[in-house]
N, C-alpha and C positions, 0 to 999 in steps of 0.2 A: 504494500500500500504506500502511496506517495503522501507526503504531508498535505498536499493540495486536495486530496480526496477525503480528508478527515477534518473534524473539528477537534483541535487539541485543547483540552481543558486542563489548566494548571491549577492544582489544588495545594496551596501553601499550608504550612503548619502554624503552630502557635506563634504569635506576633507577626504573621504574614512573612513575606519574603521581601526584604529591602532591595534597593536598586543594585546592590553589588552581589546579591544572591544569584546563583546559577539559574533558578527558576525565572527571575526577572529578566535576566540576559537572554534566556531561551525564548521567552515571550516576545522580546524585541526582535529576535532573529527569525523565528518561525512565523510565516505570514498568516497561518490559520490558527495560531495559538492565542488564547485569551485566558486571563485569570478569572477564577470563580470567586465572587465576593461572598465569602462564607458567613460573615457576621462580625461580631466583635473579635478582633484579632488578639486582644490582650486578656479578655475574660471569655474564652470560647464556651459556648453552650452547645452540647452535642446535637440536640434536636434542631436548633437553628442551622447549624452547619450541615447536618444531614438534609434538611428540607431545601436549603439553598443549592446544594449539589444536585439533588434529584431534579429540581426545577431546571437547572442549567442543562443537565443531560437530556431531559425530556423536551426541551425547547430546541435541541440541535436539529439542523437541517441535513447534516451528513453523519456518517458513522463517527462515533466519538472515540478518541484515544485520551486516556487520563494520565496525568503526570502528578503524582502525589509526593509530598515530602513530609516526613515526621507525622504529626497527628492527622494531616491531610490524607495520608495513606490509610490510616485506620478508618477515617470517614468513608473513603472510597469502598473499602472492604465491607463495612457494615451497611452501606447503602446499595450494594450491588443488586440485590433482589428487587429493589424498588424502581429500577430504571425501566422505563417503557420503550425507550429508543435503543437501537443497537449500540453496544459498546464493543469496539473492535479489540481493545486491549488496554492494559494499565501497566505503567511503570511506577513501582512503589519504592521510594527511597527512604532509608532510615526509619522504618516504622517503630514507634516507641512501644515499650511494654506498659500498656495501660492497666495492667493488673498488679504492678509492682507498687506496694504502699509507700515506697521511698521516692517515687517519682515527684519531681517538682516542676512546675507548681502542682499542688495537690488536686486542683480541680480537673486536671487531665485524667484522673481516675474515672471521672464521669463518662469518659469515652469508652470505657471497658464494660464488660470483659471483652477481650479480643475474640472475634469470630474464629471458628476452627473449620468452617465449611468451605468446600472448594468454590472458587469463583467461577461464574458462568462465562468467562471470557479469558483469553490468554493473558498472562501477567508475568512480570519479572520483579523480584525483590532484590535490591542492592543494600547490603548491610556491612557495617564496619566492625572490626574486632574490638574496638575501644570506644564505642558509642556510649556516652554517659546516660542515654535515655533507654537503652535496651542492650541486654547481654547478647552477644553473638549467637549463642545457642538458642536463645528464645526467638530471635529473628529467624533463625534457620527452621525452628519448629513451626512458627507461624506460616512461613513460606510453604512448608510441606503441606500443612493443612489447607492452604488456599490453592494448592496445585500449581504454585508459581515456580518458575525457574529461579534458582537462588544464585546470586553473584556475590562473591567475597570481595569486598573493597579494601581488604587489608586493614592496616591501622590508619584510619582516615577520620576519626572523630565522628561528629554528627552529620558529616557531608553537607556542610553549609559554608557560608562565607567565613564565619569565625574559625572554621577548621581548615581554611585555605582553599576552599572550593568555590571561588568566584565564578569564572566562566565555565569551569569543569568540562573541558573538551573531551575527556575520557568518557564521561557520562553521556555526552551528546553523541559520541560514536556508538555507545551501547544502544541508545535510543534509536539512532538511524538503522542499526542492524535489526532491532526489534520491529521497527516499522516495515522494513523490507520483507519480513516474514509474515506479516499480517495479511 
């Protein structure tokens, strides 16, 4: 699938994705990409985020490809059965462990428990071995439950601007390969 044949919906995580975040850069680079306005970026409410994502997918005019980061990945997974329009695939980057009582901020626990059901569309999960929001083994377990291809990002932190992933060209190459297989 070519990017021109899809609506690419970018689903940021907690605090959104600032201008230096790879999601913002990809949004500028990919002509059919747009950010889903999830709701309050600093005090996210699961139901608001879920409803806004479902509305965005269901309003699509082309098949949808989702790109989620952090808590945005969890919202994609937990909303998957509510989509009425076709979703061609999802790239889920650094999904957090929303069942870990030590997660901060604590209100991210309201996005759990994590689904363990297979996704109804192809997906890939990219996770780091030293992500402070999710143990590597937990990310691997979630990906297996979702039926996702799992990609080891090595020691890369939370795969955001703060961990040195501004433009993140390696991630864009993974996305391009994923798109070519859809």
